N, C-alpha and C positions, 0 to 999 in steps of 0.2 A: 555450410556446416561441416565440421570435422567428424570423422568416424571414430577417432580415438584421441585421448588426451596425450600430453607429452610423455607419460610413462608407458604408453601403449595399451592402456586399459580402455575397454569399450565403455565402461561405466565411470562417470565422473561424480564423485560424492559432493563436491562443492556446487556443481550445477544442479544436482538433485535437491540439495538443501535450499538453493535459491528458488527453484520452481515451487517447492513445497511451501516456502515462506510467502512468496508473492501470490501464489495460486490459491491460497486458502479463500474460502467464500468471504466475500465483501472486502478483502484486503486491497485488491487493486482499485476498487471504487473509492475506498478511504484514502489511499495514497493520491489518487487523482484529485479528490476534493481538497486535500491539504495542499497540493500543488497549485490549485486555483485560489489560494489564499482564504480558504474556509478554515479558520483556525480555532473556532469555539465549538464545543461539543454539540450544541444545538444546530449550529450551521452545518456541521458535517452530517448529522443525523437527518436534517431536513433536506439535504441535497440528494440523499440516496433513498429512493422509495423502497419500503419493505425491510429496511435495516432496523432491528430492535435495539433498544437501549442496552440490553445485556450483551448482545453481540458486538455492538460498537465499543463498549467498555472493554470486553475481552480482547478484541482486535487491537485497540489502542495500547493496551498493556503489552501485548505480544510485540507490537511494532516498536514500542519503547524499549523493551528488553532486548530486541535485536539491534538496537542502535539506529533505527530508521526515523524515529520520531522523538522529539523532546517535549516534555510536558512542563510548562511553566506556570506556577501558581503566583498570582499577583495579589498581595495582601490589601485588597480594597474592601469596601463594604457595599455589596456582598463580595465575597472572594471571587476572583475571575481566574479561570483556568484556560490557558491557550495551548494549542498543540502546533508544533512546527516541524517540518521536515529537517532532519540533520543533513549535513553534506552527503552522508552515505545514502539517505533517503532521496535527496534531490538527484543524486546520480542515477536513480532509476527512471527519471523523467523520459529520457530518450528511448529506453526499453519499453515503457508503457505506451509512449507515442507510437512506436513501431507496432506493438501488439494491437493497438487500437486501429491503426491503418489496415493491418492484416484482417482484423475482424470485419471492418467495413467492406473490404474487398471480397472476402470469402465466406462470410457467415450470413445467414438470413436473420432478420430481426425477429425477436421473440414475438409471438402472437399476442 
């Protein structure tokens, strides 16, 4: 890790923004579910124990607004909505994999 960014500042606003975005409650789990081809709302919700409908809806909107997730509406009967990671969202895959490995190595499982 570096102590300072290129301008010599100890605080990096972009890094802080990234951590705040990805580190929000449930966001990492939603991104991982999407990366595992869970692309329908109910598939995502059912993959993540304890995730409420409202929270999933809020997080998907935030991820879409941040350009990490694309929401596609298919005009079928009934209407189907699918969520996909954008290239920007897929680029987080190695980051989430590294964080997952770190967690497995250094953190105890929840009781």
